[in-house]
PAPAMI-126356 format. One record per residue (C-alpha): x, y, z. Coordinates in steps of 0.5 Angstrom, whole numbers, plus 500, padded with zeros to 3 digits. Example, Ala and Ser with C-alpha at 12.3 -4.5 7.8 and 13.67 -1.06 7.14 Angstrom:
BEGIN
525491516/527498514/
end
This chain:
BEGIN
028409356/027411349/029407344/033413341/037414348/038406348/042406341/045413343/048409350/050403346/054407341/058410346/059404349/061400343/064405339/071406343/072399343/071398336/076404335/081401339/080394336/081398329/087401332/090395334/089391328/092397324/099397328/099389327/097390319/103396319/108391322/107385317/113382315/117386319/116393315/112399318/109402312/107408316/113410318/117414313/125412312/130418313/137416310/142419306/144413301/146416295/144413288/148412282/147417276/151415271/149415264/147407264/143408270/139414267/138410261/135405265/131409269/128412263/126406260/123403266/119409267/116409260/114401262/111404268/107409264/109414269/109420264/102419262/099418269/102424272/101429266/095432265/093434258/097439255/101440262/108440264/111433264/110429271/107435274/101431276/094434276/091428271/084426274/082419275/075417276/073412282/067410285/068415291/070421287/076424283/083423285/088427282/095425280/101428284/107432282/113428281/118433278/124435282/121441285/123441292/116444295/111441290/114435287/119430290/126434290/127433297/125426297/131421299/132415295/129410300/123415301/121414294/122407294/118407301/112410297/113406291/112400295/107401301/103407298/105412304/108418303/109424308/102426307/099419309/096413306/095414298/089412295/089405291/089409284/096409285/099402284/103401290/101393290/104392283/110397284/112393291/115388286/120392283/127391285/131395289/136397283/130399278/127403283/133407284/134408277/127411276/129415282/135418279/132419272/126423275/131427278/134429272/127432269/125439269/122442276/115444276/112448282/105446279/100444285/095439282/088440285/085437291/082430291/074431290/072425294/066423298/066422306/069418309/074416303/076424303/080422310/086419309/086415315/080411313/085408308/088404313/081401314/081400307/087396307/086392313/080389309/082389302/090389301/095384304/103385302/106379298/111375302/116375297/117379291/117376284/124374281/126379276/129373272/122371271/122377266/115377263/111376270/116381273/114386268/106384268/105384275/110389277/112396273/106394268/101394273/096390268/091388273/089395275/085395268/084388266/082385273/075384276/074389282/070387288/067391294/069398295/074398288/078392291/082387287/080380289/085375287/079371284/078377279/086377277/086378270/078376269/077383265/073388268/070395266/075401267/072405273/069412270/071412263/067408259/071402257/072395258/079391259/078384257/081378260/088377260/089369260/091363255/084363253/083370251/089370247/089363244/089366237/095370238/102367237/107369241/110374236/104377234/102378241/109381242/108386236/101388238/104390245/109395241/105397235/097397238/095393231/095386229/091381224/086380230/084387231/087394234/088398240/083403242/081408247/086407254/089401251/092405245/094411250/098405254/101403247/103410245/106412252/109406254/109399251/112402244/118403248/119395250/125392247/123386243/126381248/121384253/115384249/116377247/117375255/111379257/107375251/109369253/107370260/100372259/099366254/100362260/096365265/090361267/083363267/081367273/075364277/071371276/072370269/066371265/064364261/066364253/060366249/056360245/054361238/047365237/043365231/042370226/036373223/038375216/032380216/033383222/034391223/042389225/043386219/040392215/044397219/051393218/050392211/049400209/054403215/059397216/060392211/064397206/070397211/069391215/067386210/060383208/063377213/066381218/073379215/076386215/082389210/089387212/093393214/087398214/080395217/080390223/076384222/070383227/071375227/073374234/075381236/075384243/069388241/065382239/067377243/068380250/063378256/062386256/059390250/062396253/067397247/063395242/058400244/063405245/066405238/060405234/057411238/064415238/069412234/076411235/083412233/088406233/095408235/099412230/107411230/112414226/114407223/107403224/102402218/097408217/092408222/084408219/080411224/073408226/068414225/062416230/055414228/052417234/049422229/047418224/044412227/039412232/039408239/035403236/039402230/046402234/043397239/041392233/047393230/052391236/047386238/048383231/056383230/056380237/052375236/055373229/062374230/063374238/058368240/055373245/047372246/047380246/041383248/042391248/036396248/036403246/036405254/043401254/045406248/042412252/046410258/052410255/051417251/050419259/058418261/062424261/069422259/076426260/
end
């Protein structure tokens, strides 16, 4: 018997057993904690829609960043269609307006809560781009308030594009296997009275960007808040822990969350968007609760080590580029200018374990958050057409060595690779 035929026979003998084992495991997984996430609830429970509940739902939806994620650029609010790049393709957000055919207009309150907590809708399991593991922490009353408020928004018949994913990820059935490998529901929800942790781990879903990812895009516990590259968009989210945030006082960090600016630097890129679309709505008390919680978080096992002081060559190309292209704004010693240009000493761009943000900002520039009642923003200009790849690598290496304590060794090839990233 040929080897090919032997393999064929073995495949037919083993495959049914493997599928049966997966099916049994899926049933056991689906019933964890007495819950059946793959069976949709059907109830007629009525949710209050008084003014106080709707105002609360509006506030909570802002904190959860629902509009930013479920609205495409220039599109109808909450009508979906925003693209999220992943390692397996592109996922598009769904329509969550009250339209009965294309949105959630005929969903019950319990069905909405089920989708939020378990990531399973009428179409099947949702991709983990949707942070259901975090929304599972949200209290019943808060989910009801969000549901009630969403039902007051204008309905839209917009139908988002179909997801563009590689097989086998293009089949929602494959998500059951992914969950079996990488997702375990918590045994108990976070106490809402532990306000900072409740907001950070729940509606805020901060770990979706600020954690180190594992196999197949998973978020392993040991990478929680360890920092990591945000999939598909060319930005790095730094660690969120007491080590990273030590330079902030509680009040400074709370103000930064609401304004995107501080004496230690400004928010750019996706963080600037989050501040503008979501965090600026935080009440002072909630912002302070979040800040206090984050400043108590212990560094995660997968967190990259803190940089060590690196030497500088006064005659290096990086020093020369910095002197003629950067020093006028950021200062000879990287001190910046309060209220205008951020300092480089200890900044995320300089000190982060990953050089992505520093490289990205030098190449393409950036605009900090512009709020009506905030300071006048001063944008970072792009240098992609003023400096060549060698010069950009040299100046980024210089500022990360001098003000971030990082033994940076970027090359022109690294710069060219960054230029090849397509960003929405």
